[in-house]
C-alpha positions, 0 to 999 in steps of 0.5 A, spaced: 377 506 363 370 509 362 372 514 368 378 516 365 375 518 358 369 521 362 374 525 366 377 528 360 370 529 357 368 533 363 374 538 364 375 538 356 368 541 355 369 546 361 376 548 358 373 549 351 367 553 354 371 557 357 375 558 350 369 559 346 364 563 350 369 567 355 376 567 350 380 565 356 383 558 357 380 556 364 375 551 366 369 554 367 363 550 368 357 551 363 352 550 369 355 556 372 354 561 366 347 558 365 345 560 372 348 567 372 344 568 365 338 566 369 340 571 374 341 577 369 348 577 370 352 579 364 357 574 361 363 579 362 361 579 370 366 575 374 361 571 377 360 567 371 367 564 372 369 566 380 363 562 382 361 555 382 355 551 381 357 546 386 358 551 391 352 554 390 348 547 391 352 545 397 350 552 400 343 551 398 343 544 402 346 547 408 353 544 407 358 549 409 364 548 404 368 553 401 369 555 394 377 553 394 375 547 398 370 545 392 375 547 387 381 543 391 376 536 391 374 537 384 382 538 382 384 532 386 379 527 384 380 529 377 388 528 378 386 521 381 382 519 376 387 520 371 393 517 374 388 511 376 385 510 369 390 513 365 396 508 367 392 502 365 392 505 358 399 504 357 
């Protein structure tokens, strides 16, 4: 049950961040935005929502995984958690 609500909280907070900060209905990670702010990029720069914090950290650890793969794994994980734990609610 905890995993279901945790997944909803994570994705919901990212979508809310995208709406409030960028005016876009998109899942935008606050960590990515903060990293780009620290690097001196403006909030309107595409790197704030076209880049991922997880991908950057994996590259730093020398784990060669593409951005699309990270996105697919995260989306798949979210769907699995929703299905697995969401069905127990009903």
